[in-house]
NUPA-883422 format. One line per 10 residues: number of its first residue (from 1); their letters; for each residue x, y, z of C-alpha. Coordinates in nm, 2 decimals. Each point is the difference from the previous one (the first is absolute). Layout:
// residues N
NUM> A> X,Y,Z; ...
END
This chain:
// residues 425
1> XXXXXXXXXX> 0.95,-2.15,-1.11; -0.16,0.17,0.30; -0.21,0.31,0.03; 0.32,0.19,0.09; 0.18,-0.09,-0.32; -0.26,0.01,-0.27; 0.10,0.05,-0.37; -0.01,0.34,-0.15; -0.08,-0.01,-0.37; -0.14,0.20,-0.30
11> XXXXXXXXXX> -0.36,0.08,0.06; 0.06,0.17,0.33; -0.03,0.38,-0.02; 0.35,0.15,0.04; 0.18,-0.31,-0.13; 0.18,0.01,-0.34; -0.21,-0.18,-0.26; 0.31,-0.13,-0.18; 0.18,-0.13,0.31; 0.00,-0.36,0.10
21> XXXXXXXXXX> -0.18,-0.10,0.32; 0.22,0.04,0.31; -0.03,-0.11,0.36; -0.09,0.28,0.23; 0.31,-0.06,0.22; 0.22,0.02,-0.30; -0.10,0.34,-0.13; 0.33,0.16,0.13; 0.19,-0.21,-0.26; -0.19,0.16,-0.29
31> XXXXXXXXXX> 0.20,0.32,0.04; -0.31,0.23,-0.04; 0.00,0.37,0.07; -0.33,0.18,-0.02; 0.16,0.33,-0.13; 0.19,-0.20,-0.26; -0.33,-0.09,-0.16; 0.03,-0.37,0.08; -0.36,-0.03,0.13; -0.31,0.13,-0.17
41> XXXXXXXXXX> -0.19,0.30,0.14; -0.21,0.08,0.19; 0.17,-0.19,0.28; -0.06,0.00,0.38; 0.31,-0.07,0.20; 0.13,-0.02,0.36; 0.32,0.16,0.11; 0.19,-0.25,0.21; 0.18,0.23,0.25; -0.32,0.19,0.09
51> XXXXXXXXXX> -0.19,-0.33,0.03; 0.25,-0.15,0.24; 0.02,0.33,0.20; -0.38,0.00,0.05; -0.01,-0.37,0.09; 0.24,0.05,0.29; -0.12,0.34,0.11; -0.35,-0.12,0.07; 0.11,-0.32,0.16; 0.23,0.21,0.24
61> XXXXXXXXXX> -0.29,0.24,0.08; -0.22,-0.30,0.09; 0.27,-0.13,0.23; 0.04,0.35,0.16; -0.38,0.01,0.07; 0.02,-0.36,0.14; -0.26,-0.13,-0.25; 0.02,-0.24,-0.29; -0.04,0.06,-0.37; -0.26,-0.19,-0.20
71> XXXXXXXXXX> 0.04,0.20,-0.33; -0.30,0.01,-0.23; 0.08,-0.24,-0.29; -0.28,0.14,-0.22; 0.23,0.30,-0.08; 0.24,-0.20,-0.21; -0.13,-0.36,-0.02; 0.36,-0.09,-0.07; 0.15,-0.33,0.14; 0.35,0.14,-0.02
81> XXXXXXXXXX> -0.09,0.31,0.20; -0.20,-0.21,0.25; 0.32,-0.20,0.05; 0.21,0.31,0.06; -0.25,0.13,0.26; 0.00,-0.33,0.19; 0.37,-0.03,-0.02; 0.04,0.35,0.14; -0.21,-0.10,0.31; -0.37,0.04,-0.08
91> XXXXXXXXXX> -0.22,-0.21,0.23; -0.21,-0.10,-0.30; -0.20,0.16,-0.29; -0.34,0.16,-0.03; -0.24,-0.06,-0.29; -0.34,0.13,-0.10; -0.14,-0.32,-0.15; 0.04,-0.38,0.02; 0.12,0.00,-0.36; 0.28,0.24,0.10
101> XXXXXXXXXX> 0.07,-0.22,0.30; 0.04,-0.31,-0.22; 0.27,0.18,-0.21; 0.18,0.09,0.33; -0.02,-0.36,0.12; 0.15,-0.12,-0.33; 0.28,0.25,0.06; 0.07,-0.14,0.35; -0.21,0.22,0.23; -0.09,-0.19,0.31
111> XXXXXXXXXX> -0.15,0.27,0.22; -0.27,0.22,-0.16; -0.27,0.24,0.09; -0.29,0.05,-0.24; -0.08,0.36,0.08; -0.36,-0.04,-0.13; -0.31,-0.19,0.07; -0.02,-0.36,-0.14; -0.37,-0.08,-0.08; -0.04,-0.20,-0.32
121> XXXXXXXXXX> -0.02,-0.38,0.04; 0.26,-0.05,-0.28; 0.25,0.22,0.19; -0.07,-0.19,0.32; 0.05,-0.33,-0.18; 0.33,0.13,-0.16; 0.13,0.12,0.33; -0.08,-0.33,0.16; 0.18,-0.18,-0.28; 0.31,0.21,0.05
131> XXXXXXXXXX> 0.00,-0.05,0.38; -0.05,-0.38,-0.05; 0.28,-0.02,-0.26; 0.25,0.20,0.19; 0.03,-0.10,0.36; 0.23,0.29,0.08; -0.23,0.26,-0.14; -0.17,0.26,0.22; -0.27,0.22,-0.14; -0.21,0.26,0.18
141> XXXXXXXXXX> -0.29,0.19,-0.16; -0.24,0.27,0.11; -0.36,-0.02,0.13; -0.21,0.31,0.05; -0.36,-0.12,0.03; -0.23,-0.27,0.14; -0.12,-0.06,-0.35; 0.35,-0.09,-0.12; 0.05,-0.21,0.31; -0.32,-0.19,-0.08
151> XXXXXXXXXX> 0.12,-0.07,-0.35; 0.33,-0.14,0.12; -0.18,-0.21,0.26; -0.24,-0.14,-0.25; 0.28,-0.09,-0.25; 0.20,-0.18,0.27; -0.31,-0.19,0.12; -0.05,-0.12,-0.35; 0.36,-0.12,-0.02; 0.07,-0.24,0.29
161> XXXXXXXXXX> 0.36,-0.02,0.09; 0.08,0.36,-0.11; 0.28,0.17,0.19; -0.12,0.30,0.21; 0.09,0.33,-0.16; 0.21,0.26,0.20; -0.16,0.34,-0.02; 0.05,0.36,0.10; -0.29,0.22,0.09; 0.00,0.32,-0.21
171> XXXXXXXXXX> -0.07,0.34,0.14; -0.12,0.26,-0.25; -0.11,0.36,-0.01; -0.32,0.17,-0.09; -0.01,0.08,-0.37; 0.31,-0.21,-0.06; 0.04,-0.35,-0.14; -0.04,-0.32,0.18; 0.01,-0.06,0.38; -0.22,0.02,0.31
181> XXXXXXXXXX> -0.13,0.35,0.05; -0.08,-0.01,0.37; 0.15,-0.16,0.31; -0.32,-0.19,0.07; -0.01,-0.14,-0.35; 0.37,-0.11,0.04; -0.06,-0.17,0.34; -0.30,-0.19,-0.12; 0.20,-0.12,-0.30; 0.30,-0.09,0.23
191> XXXXXXXXXX> -0.23,-0.22,0.21; -0.15,-0.17,-0.31; 0.35,-0.07,-0.13; 0.10,-0.15,0.33; -0.31,-0.22,0.00; 0.05,-0.11,-0.36; 0.14,-0.35,-0.06; 0.11,0.11,-0.35; 0.22,0.30,0.11; 0.25,0.10,0.26
201> XXXXXXXXXX> 0.03,0.36,0.10; 0.38,0.08,0.01; 0.00,0.38,-0.02; -0.13,0.34,-0.10; 0.07,0.20,-0.33; -0.08,0.34,-0.15; 0.11,0.20,-0.30; 0.07,0.37,0.05; 0.12,0.09,-0.35; -0.33,0.14,-0.14
211> XXXXXXXXXX> 0.01,0.26,0.27; 0.34,0.14,-0.09; 0.00,0.36,-0.12; 0.37,0.11,0.02; -0.09,0.24,0.29; 0.20,-0.15,0.30; -0.24,0.15,0.26; -0.31,-0.13,-0.16; 0.16,-0.34,-0.09; 0.13,-0.05,0.35
221> XXXXXXXXXX> -0.34,0.08,0.15; -0.17,-0.24,-0.24; 0.26,-0.28,0.06; -0.01,0.03,0.38; -0.38,-0.01,0.01; -0.01,-0.31,-0.21; 0.28,-0.17,0.20; -0.18,0.09,0.32; -0.30,-0.20,-0.12; 0.23,-0.29,-0.10
231> XXXXXXXXXX> 0.16,-0.01,0.34; -0.34,0.02,0.18; -0.14,-0.30,-0.20; 0.32,-0.19,0.05; 0.01,0.06,0.37; -0.37,-0.09,0.06; 0.04,-0.32,-0.22; 0.31,-0.09,0.21; -0.19,0.06,0.32; -0.28,-0.22,-0.11
241> XXXXXXXXXX> 0.25,-0.27,-0.12; -0.14,0.01,-0.36; 0.34,-0.03,-0.17; 0.10,-0.36,-0.09; 0.37,0.04,-0.04; 0.31,0.02,0.21; 0.10,0.32,-0.18; -0.24,0.27,-0.11; 0.05,0.16,-0.34; -0.07,0.37,-0.03
251> XXXXXXXXXX> 0.04,0.14,-0.36; -0.03,0.33,-0.18; 0.22,0.21,-0.21; -0.03,0.08,-0.37; 0.26,0.19,-0.20; -0.09,0.36,0.09; -0.01,0.06,0.38; 0.15,-0.33,0.12; 0.20,0.18,0.27; -0.31,0.13,0.17
261> XXXXXXXXXX> -0.13,-0.35,0.07; 0.31,-0.20,0.04; 0.06,0.10,0.36; -0.36,-0.08,0.09; 0.00,-0.37,-0.11; 0.09,-0.15,0.34; -0.29,0.08,0.24; 0.04,-0.11,0.36; -0.15,-0.35,0.02; 0.03,-0.30,0.23
271> XXXXXXXXXX> 0.18,-0.20,-0.28; 0.28,0.09,-0.25; -0.09,0.21,-0.30; 0.16,0.03,-0.34; -0.04,0.32,-0.20; -0.01,-0.04,-0.37; 0.03,0.30,-0.24; -0.10,-0.06,-0.37; 0.16,0.27,-0.23; 0.04,-0.12,-0.36
281> XXXXXXXXXX> 0.09,0.31,-0.20; 0.32,0.07,0.19; 0.20,-0.25,-0.20; -0.03,0.19,-0.33; -0.12,0.33,0.15; -0.09,0.27,-0.25; 0.06,0.36,-0.12; -0.36,0.12,0.09; -0.25,-0.09,0.27; 0.22,-0.21,0.22
291> XXXXXXXXXX> 0.29,0.24,-0.03; -0.23,0.28,0.13; -0.13,-0.22,0.28; 0.36,-0.10,0.09; 0.10,0.36,0.05; -0.24,0.01,0.30; 0.13,-0.33,0.13; 0.36,0.14,-0.02; -0.11,0.31,0.20; -0.17,-0.21,0.26
301> XXXXXXXXXX> 0.28,-0.24,0.06; 0.30,0.23,-0.08; 0.11,-0.26,-0.26; 0.24,0.07,-0.28; 0.09,-0.21,-0.31; -0.33,-0.17,0.01; -0.18,-0.17,-0.29; 0.12,0.06,-0.36; -0.19,-0.03,-0.32; 0.10,-0.33,-0.15
311> XXXXXXXXXX> -0.24,-0.02,-0.30; 0.02,0.18,-0.33; -0.19,-0.04,-0.33; 0.19,0.10,-0.31; -0.16,0.09,-0.33; 0.08,0.13,-0.35; -0.09,0.34,-0.14; -0.20,-0.12,-0.30; -0.14,0.34,-0.13; 0.04,0.37,0.03
321> XXXXXXXXXX> -0.33,0.10,-0.16; 0.00,0.37,0.10; 0.20,0.25,0.20; 0.02,-0.07,0.38; -0.12,-0.36,-0.01; 0.16,-0.34,-0.06; -0.18,-0.33,-0.01; 0.16,-0.28,0.19; -0.07,-0.37,-0.09; -0.12,-0.09,0.35
331> XXXXXXXXXX> -0.35,0.00,0.15; -0.25,-0.13,0.24; 0.08,-0.36,-0.09; 0.36,0.06,0.12; 0.01,0.24,0.29; -0.18,0.12,0.32; -0.26,0.28,-0.04; -0.25,-0.07,0.28; 0.15,0.24,0.26; 0.17,0.25,-0.23
341> XXXXXXXXXX> 0.16,0.01,-0.35; 0.36,-0.12,-0.06; 0.28,0.26,0.05; 0.29,0.04,-0.25; 0.32,-0.04,0.20; 0.27,-0.09,-0.25; 0.09,0.01,-0.37; 0.24,-0.15,-0.24; 0.04,0.09,-0.37; -0.01,-0.28,-0.25
351> XXXXXXXXXX> 0.38,-0.03,-0.01; 0.07,0.05,0.37; 0.06,-0.27,0.26; -0.01,0.24,0.30; -0.32,0.14,0.15; -0.03,0.37,0.09; -0.26,0.19,0.19; -0.29,0.16,-0.19; -0.09,0.37,0.00; -0.21,0.11,0.30
361> XXXXXXXXXX> -0.30,0.09,-0.22; -0.05,-0.34,-0.16; -0.32,-0.17,0.10; -0.23,-0.28,-0.12; -0.34,0.15,-0.04; -0.21,-0.29,-0.13; 0.02,-0.38,-0.07; -0.19,-0.21,-0.26; 0.02,-0.37,-0.02; 0.35,0.01,-0.16
371> XXXXXXXXXX> 0.09,0.36,-0.03; 0.12,0.27,0.25; -0.01,0.37,-0.06; 0.32,0.17,0.11; -0.01,0.38,0.01; 0.24,0.28,0.09; 0.02,0.38,0.03; 0.07,0.21,-0.31; 0.32,0.12,0.17; 0.13,-0.36,0.00
381> XXXXXXXXXX> -0.05,-0.06,-0.37; 0.37,-0.01,-0.06; 0.02,-0.30,0.24; -0.29,-0.18,-0.16; 0.03,-0.37,-0.07; 0.04,-0.14,-0.35; -0.17,-0.29,-0.16; 0.20,-0.31,0.10; 0.11,0.14,0.33; -0.08,-0.20,0.32
391> XXXXXXXXXX> -0.17,0.14,0.30; 0.00,-0.16,0.35; -0.32,0.04,0.20; -0.05,-0.02,0.37; -0.33,-0.14,0.13; -0.25,0.05,0.28; -0.12,-0.32,0.17; 0.22,-0.29,-0.11; -0.28,-0.26,0.04; -0.17,0.10,-0.32
401> XXXXXXXXXX> 0.32,0.00,-0.20; 0.11,-0.35,0.11; -0.33,-0.15,-0.11; 0.05,0.11,-0.36; 0.31,-0.21,-0.05; 0.09,-0.37,0.01; 0.37,0.07,0.07; 0.23,0.29,0.07; 0.38,0.03,-0.04; 0.20,0.10,0.30
411> XXXXXXXXXX> 0.27,0.25,-0.09; 0.31,0.16,0.14; 0.02,0.38,0.01; 0.14,0.01,-0.36; -0.30,-0.21,-0.11; 0.19,-0.32,-0.06; -0.23,-0.29,0.06; 0.13,-0.23,0.27; -0.31,-0.19,0.11; -0.38,-0.03,-0.06
421> XXXXX> -0.31,-0.06,0.19; -0.32,-0.17,-0.12; -0.35,0.13,0.09; -0.30,-0.23,0.05; -0.33,0.19,-0.01
END
């Protein structure tokens, strides 16, 4: 049994305790329906039609921009979803750590970008082992300082015969996260990487996502300024023949303002360039932060029928302790809360198999570890939920819901389970 077709069994949150273990790829034969009560709640799920729509929409956008997709695998850490992204045409996958990369390699990923600095000796050793074991594997990671470059050089010198590492020089912004802050710093590092026997400089990278505000004018100015710096470093490095590759990689693009950098990923150089965008949240999308950011993307590109929320978390109403409040059996251990609280989007009474919209005034006001506080206006008391009812919640930021589960069912629009994905955090 491979990482794609692991066994689902009691002990996994969301799996029926009394059900016999079942192969992941056989879940459709179980005949489960979430609203029929076949699976325990709380339960995070993915809606198949929205998932497939998102998969192909983003791939088509990348083609239209003449860049390639290297989606961020850290969002889902799902071998099955990795496979779908690659089959749809992704150039490769991005990861944040060598541990995540190893999961991707086991899932069949053979081109990968670690969108982070690799510094620890154990990580360098693990990466070297993966490269030595898989002759067809290509991995590129980020370098942003002479100090990091010295560590990699020292590690390689202590391990004769080690393969040279392919690296991208990272450009950062003042007050931001990682990356070179000045042009001079970047060029000194580019020269050091070119001179290093342990590394080969194959491109330039940046991350614009932390500067996204949702204001198109401000976001465009920020993205353009950053990409101007990327282009200037790439062009000077090209002029000085510092790149050691036939094709220069230029990468940016988180999940918020990817459209503002996508068209800037092919600076004019003397050798071919390949632009790589790295959105990860697009696959599941959300009902909160990324929906708000996408509204600006839609206005900028004139796009319609763009990304659709594919993830929901369903929970039971376990208590009505006082007027105007219901306690749902779901909490911080089950659902995203880092960017904003979950949003009630659907409801189903205990005896219903059809979901319906919730009243406009329903809102989640707080989460505990395993409880959510659902409140509504006094005028909506007649539509208040009852103990035993089910409530479907939309989320903001799918990354931090995925990592709370070991598996998720994939459902049709009537909540019949037709597939499942496993998650390896």
